[in-house]
C-alpha positions in Angstrom: -39.2 -31.9 46.2 -39.7 -29.0 43.8 -42.7 -26.7 45.0 -44.0 -23.3 43.7 -46.8 -20.9 44.7 -48.8 -18.2 42.9 -50.4 -16.0 44.9 -53.1 -12.5 43.9 -52.5 -13.2 39.8 -55.2 -11.9 38.3 -57.2 -14.6 36.6 -56.7 -12.9 33.3 -53.1 -13.3 33.7 -53.4 -16.9 35.0 -55.4 -17.7 32.2 -52.8 -16.6 29.8 -50.1 -18.7 31.5 -52.4 -21.7 31.6 -52.9 -21.2 27.7 -49.4 -20.4 26.9 -48.6 -23.7 28.8 -46.6 -21.9 31.4 -48.5 -23.9 34.0 -49.0 -27.5 32.7 -50.9 -30.1 34.1 -50.2 -33.5 33.9 -47.2 -35.7 34.7 -44.2 -37.1 32.9 -44.9 -40.8 33.8 -46.8 -43.0 32.4 -49.0 -43.8 35.5 -47.3 -47.4 35.4 -45.2 -46.5 39.0 -42.4 -45.7 37.0 -39.7 -43.2 38.2 -40.0 -39.5 38.0 -43.8 -39.3 38.1 -44.7 -35.8 38.7 -48.0 -34.3 40.2 -49.2 -31.1 39.8 -51.7 -29.5 42.4 -54.0 -26.6 42.4 -55.3 -24.8 46.2 -57.2 -22.0 47.4 -56.6 -19.7 50.4 -58.1 -22.0 53.1 -55.9 -20.1 55.7 -56.3 -16.6 55.8 -52.4 -16.4 56.6 -50.8 -16.3 53.6 -47.5 -17.5 55.0 -48.9 -20.5 57.1 -50.6 -21.3 54.6 -47.5 -22.1 52.3 -46.0 -23.4 55.5 -48.7 -26.2 55.7 -48.2 -27.3 52.0 -44.7 -27.2 51.8 -44.4 -29.5 54.7 -47.0 -31.7 53.4 -45.2 -32.5 50.1 -41.6 -32.5 52.0 -43.0 -35.5 54.1 -45.1 -37.1 51.1 -41.9 -37.1 48.7 -39.5 -38.1 51.7 -41.3 -41.1 51.2 -42.1 -41.3 47.9 -38.6 -40.0 46.3 -40.0 -41.3 42.7 -42.8 -38.6 42.7 -42.3 -34.6 42.4 -45.1 -32.6 43.6 -45.9 -29.0 42.6 -48.6 -27.2 43.9 -49.7 -23.5 43.1 -52.2 -21.0 45.3 -54.7 -19.1 43.4 -57.1 -16.6 44.5 -60.6 -17.8 45.3 -61.8 -14.6 42.7 -62.5 -16.3 39.3 -61.4 -19.1 40.4 -63.5 -21.5 38.0 -62.7 -19.2 34.8 -58.9 -20.0 35.1 -59.8 -23.7 35.6 -62.5 -23.8 33.2 -59.6 -22.0 30.6 -56.9 -24.6 31.6 -59.2 -27.6 31.1 -60.0 -26.5 27.9 -56.7 -26.1 27.1 -55.5 -29.3 28.6 -53.0 -27.2 30.8 -55.0 -28.1 34.0 -53.5 -29.6 37.1 -53.6 -33.1 38.1 -55.3 -32.3 41.9 -57.5 -29.6 42.4 -59.3 -28.3 45.5 -62.9 -28.3 44.7 -66.3 -28.5 46.4 -69.2 -30.4 45.6 -71.4 -28.4 42.9 -68.3 -27.7 41.1 -67.6 -31.4 41.3 -71.1 -31.9 39.4 -70.0 -29.0 37.1 -66.6 -30.3 35.9 -67.7 -34.0 36.1 -66.8 -34.9 32.8 -63.3 -33.8 33.4 -62.6 -35.2 36.7 -61.4 -38.8 37.1 -63.4 -40.5 39.9 -60.9 -41.1 42.3 -62.7 -44.0 44.2 -60.7 -47.0 42.5 -57.4 -45.1 43.7 -58.4 -44.7 47.5 -58.0 -47.1 50.1 -60.9 -49.4 51.9 -59.8 -47.9 54.9 -60.2 -44.2 54.0 -63.3 -44.5 52.2 -64.9 -46.5 55.1 -63.6 -43.5 57.5 -65.5 -40.9 55.8 -68.4 -39.6 57.4 -71.6 -40.9 55.7 -73.1 -37.4 55.0 -69.4 -36.5 53.2 -69.2 -39.4 51.3 -72.8 -38.8 49.9 -71.6 -35.0 49.0 -68.8 -36.5 46.7 -70.5 -39.0 45.0 -71.7 -38.8 41.5 -73.1 -41.5 39.9 -71.8 -43.9 41.8 -68.5 -42.9 41.9 -66.5 -41.4 44.4 -65.2 -38.0 42.7 -62.8 -36.2 45.1 -60.3 -36.9 48.5 -62.5 -34.9 51.2 -60.4 -33.0 53.3 -62.2 -30.6 55.4 -66.2 -30.0 56.0 -68.2 -26.8 57.4 -71.5 -26.0 58.7 -73.9 -23.5 58.8 -76.6 -23.9 61.8 -78.6 -20.9 63.0 -76.0 -18.7 65.2 -77.8 -16.1 67.3 -76.7 -12.8 69.1 -77.1 -13.4 73.0 -76.7 -9.7 73.7 -79.6 -8.9 71.4 -81.7 -11.2 73.0 -80.8 -10.0 76.6 -81.7 -6.3 75.4 -85.0 -7.9 73.9 -86.0 -9.5 77.2 -86.1 -12.8 75.5 -84.7 -16.0 77.0 -85.8 -19.1 74.7 -84.0 -19.2 71.5 -85.7 -20.1 68.2 -85.8 -24.0 66.8 -88.6 -24.0 64.3 -89.8 -21.5 61.9 -92.8 -21.1 64.2 -90.6 -19.7 66.9 -88.8 -17.6 64.6 -92.2 -15.9 63.6 -93.3 -15.8 67.4 -90.5 -13.8 68.5 -90.2 -11.4 65.3 -92.8 -8.7 66.4 -91.2 -8.0 69.8 -87.9 -7.8 68.5 -89.2 -5.1 65.4 -91.1 -3.2 68.2 -87.7 -2.6 69.6 -85.8 -1.6 66.4 -84.2 -5.2 66.3 -84.0 -7.5 63.5 -84.8 -11.0 63.6 -82.9 -12.4 61.1 -79.8 -11.2 58.9 -81.1 -13.0 55.6 -78.3 -12.4 52.5 -80.4 -12.2 49.3 -77.8 -9.6 47.3 -77.2 -11.2 43.5 -73.4 -12.9 44.6 -74.8 -14.8 47.6 -74.9 -18.3 47.0 -78.3 -20.1 48.0 -76.5 -23.0 49.6 -76.1 -20.6 52.4 -79.4 -18.4 51.8 -82.6 -20.3 50.4 -81.7 -23.7 50.1 -81.5 -25.0 53.7 -85.0 -23.4 54.3 -86.3 -25.3 51.1 -84.4 -28.5 52.6 -86.3 -27.6 56.0 -89.7 -27.7 54.5 -89.0 -30.8 53.1 -88.2 -30.0 49.8 -85.6 -30.2 47.0 -83.7 -28.2 44.5 -84.3 -30.9 41.6 -86.8 -33.6 40.8 -85.9 -36.8 41.7 -84.1 -37.4 38.3 -82.9 -33.9 37.8 -84.9 -33.5 34.5 -86.8 -30.4 36.1 -86.9 -28.7 39.1 -88.2 -29.0 42.2 -87.9 -26.0 44.0 -91.4 -24.2 43.1 -93.4 -26.6 44.5 -95.3 -26.3 47.7 -92.1 -26.7 50.2 -90.2 -24.1 48.5 -93.1 -21.8 48.1 -93.8 -22.5 51.8 -89.9 -21.5 52.3 -90.4 -18.2 50.2 -93.5 -17.2 52.0 -91.7 -17.6 55.5 -89.4 -15.3 54.1 -91.7 -12.7 52.9 -93.4 -12.7 56.0 -90.8 -11.8 57.8 -89.8 -9.1 55.2 -93.6 -7.2 55.7 -93.0 -7.3 59.7 -89.8 -5.6 59.4 -87.8 -8.6 60.6 -85.2 -9.0 57.9 -82.4 -6.6 57.6 -83.4 -4.3 54.6 -79.5 -3.7 53.6 -78.9 -7.3 53.6 -81.7 -7.9 50.8 -79.7 -5.6 48.4 -76.5 -5.1 49.2 -73.0 -6.7 50.6 -71.5 -4.2 52.7 -68.3 -5.2 55.1 -69.1 -6.9 58.0 -68.1 -4.1 60.1 -71.1 -1.9 58.9 -73.8 -4.5 59.1 -76.5 -4.6 61.8 -75.0 -7.8 62.9 -72.1 -6.0 63.7 -74.0 -3.4 65.6 -75.9 -6.0 67.6 -79.1 -5.3 65.7 -79.5 -8.7 64.8 -81.2 -11.6 66.3 -79.9 -15.0 64.1 -78.6 -15.8 61.2 -77.9 -19.0 59.0 -76.2 -17.0 56.4 -72.6 -16.2 58.3 -70.1 -18.7 60.0 -68.9 -18.2 63.4 -65.4 -16.8 62.1 -67.7 -14.1 60.4 -69.6 -12.9 63.7 -67.1 -13.5 66.7 -65.2 -10.7 66.2 -68.4 -8.7 66.9 -70.3 -11.1 69.2 -69.2 -12.1 72.7 -72.3 -14.1 73.6 -72.4 -16.6 70.7 -75.3 -19.2 70.8 -74.9 -21.8 68.4 -78.8 -23.5 67.8 -79.5 -26.5 66.0 -80.6 -25.9 62.3 -84.0 -24.6 62.3 -87.0 -27.1 61.8 -89.8 -26.9 59.7 -90.5 -30.1 58.8 -86.7 -31.4 58.9 -83.7 -29.9 60.9 -81.1 -29.4 58.7 -78.3 -27.1 57.4 -75.7 -26.5 54.6 -72.0 -27.7 55.1 -69.7 -27.8 52.1 -67.1 -30.6 51.6 -63.7 -29.4 50.4 -62.0 -32.4 48.0 -59.1 -32.8 46.3 -60.1 -34.1 43.0 -58.5 -35.5 39.9 -58.8 -34.1 36.3 -58.9 -36.9 33.6 -55.7 -35.4 32.2 -53.6 -36.7 34.7 -51.0 -39.0 33.2 -49.8 -40.1 37.0 -52.9 -41.3 38.1 -51.7 -43.4 40.8 -49.2 -41.0 42.4 -52.2 -38.4 42.0 -53.9 -40.6 44.1 -51.4 -41.3 46.4 -50.9 -37.6 47.5 -54.5 -37.2 47.7 -54.9 -40.1 49.9 -51.6 -38.6 51.8 -52.7 -35.1 52.1 -56.1 -35.5 53.6 -55.3 -38.2 56.3 -56.0 -37.2 59.8 -52.5 -37.0 60.6 -52.2 -34.1 58.0 -55.4 -32.3 58.3 -56.3 -32.1 61.8 -53.5 -29.1 62.5 -54.6 -27.4 59.7 -58.4 -27.6 60.3 -57.9 -26.3 63.4 -56.2 -23.4 62.6 -58.7 -22.6 59.8 -61.8 -23.3 61.8 -63.4 -25.9 59.7 -64.3 -29.5 60.5 -63.1 -32.9 59.6 -64.6 -35.2 57.0 -63.4 -38.3 58.5 -64.8 -40.5 61.6 -61.3 -41.3 63.1 -60.4 -37.6 64.1 -63.1 -37.5 66.7 -64.5 -33.9 68.5 -61.8 -31.6 67.1 -63.0 -28.8 69.5 -64.0 -29.9 72.5 -62.6 -27.3 74.5 -64.0 -24.9 72.3 -67.7 -24.2 73.7 -69.1 -22.3 70.5 -66.8 -24.4 67.5 -67.5 -27.9 69.9 -71.7 -26.8 69.4 -71.0 -25.8 65.6 -68.9 -29.5 65.3 -72.0 -31.3 66.8 -74.5 -30.2 63.9 -72.1 -31.6 61.4 -74.0 -34.9 60.8 -77.3 -32.6 60.2 -75.6 -30.8 57.0 -75.6 -31.5 53.6 -74.4 -30.1 50.4 -78.2 -30.7 48.5 -78.7 -32.2 45.3 -76.0 -32.0 42.8 -76.4 -31.4 38.9 -74.4 -29.9 36.3 -76.5 -26.9 36.3 -76.2 -26.1 39.8 -74.4 -22.9 39.6 -75.9 -21.8 36.5 -79.3 -22.1 38.4 -78.8 -19.7 41.1 -78.1 -17.2 38.4 -81.7 -17.5 37.7 -83.2 -18.2 40.9 -81.6 -15.6 42.9 -82.9 -12.7 41.4 -86.3 -13.8 41.8 -85.9 -14.6 45.3 -84.9 -10.8 45.8 -88.0 -9.8 43.7 -90.7 -11.7 46.3 -88.6 -10.2 49.4 -89.0 -6.8 48.3 -92.7 -7.4 47.6 -92.8 -7.2 43.9 -94.4 -10.8 43.3 -95.6 -13.7 45.0 -93.5 -16.4 46.4 -95.3 -19.0 43.9 -95.1 -16.0 41.3 -91.2 -16.0 41.5 -90.4 -19.2 41.8 -92.3 -19.9 38.8 -91.0 -17.6 36.4 -87.4 -19.1 38.1 -88.3 -22.4 36.9 -88.9 -21.5 33.3 -85.8 -19.5 33.1 -83.7 -22.8 34.0 -86.0 -25.0 31.3 -83.0 -24.4 29.1 -80.3 -25.1 31.8 -81.9 -28.5 32.3 -81.9 -29.1 28.3 -78.3 -29.0 27.7 
């Protein structure tokens, strides 16, 4: 067994090493099950504890190679920052890894460089995937990654704020939110912390509202956007109405500040769907997990992390064998419970039955989605985010903002 680790390197250095061929992808075998097969793997710090993260993957590689002595597995751990730039450089230079951890919108963005992994995985594994997980990693009918984790971002409410405001019912619908907003505002409290600063992903902010209104990011065939149709306008109008009532945290509309400096940490915010339990738990002693808000539908965003195989992998059978092993029940359960994520597999059952907060979040997993996947997904956010922000700052109407974003998105869809 050989393992290696790269931590904390800059994206520029990573790219330089990749171009120089110092972190070569692909194996040394011919992919036919011969000896001396080689699998390279790129990961990111799912576990905040660096030592624990490395210990997990060291053990996974050791256990796998004990049963597969003909396969050598090398892994590297890169920082989250600038990970796409480093991967793009590696793919272009043909020095990418065999396997890489990707989330669904990355699967779409790198689709041409990804080898569909479905034909290599066992039928037993594929049938064990949760239905919405299977859907989230399937593009053009092909399974693009071996899922290893899921997440969910339902509505989280601060019980201390509700008690201080004299509120006893937690909101379940948009109308419920609008109903409690005046009472909270009168007491100098905010109803929702909605993050609209440029770096915030729309997956965790605007898109859940769009889906709750019955809308979609794209048209059915993906040839045009759908967010500026009636459901999108309703979703953004819901937010602008809250902003006009001083029910949204003003700083969160323009700035990303450390959590300890936010209104959330100061018990001035009633609810959020932009944040996870792990983010609010250090500050909230009384967390209430509410089902995803509902307008026409009750739905929240939840990501799916997968090991995807690049087309440049030479030992594809070996790479897929490792991916299936590393994402199996026995391997992922201790990993997930350390990290606070949830399982992509039906067979694992409840992971957090003894934790009232996480078990409540876990129960919402079937109500989560990653939304529609398109090669322009990430670029599209770049034109939509500033227009949503403009509407929330009172500079444009909801329709004007979404129409402007739709016009700016046309060149992206024409690629």
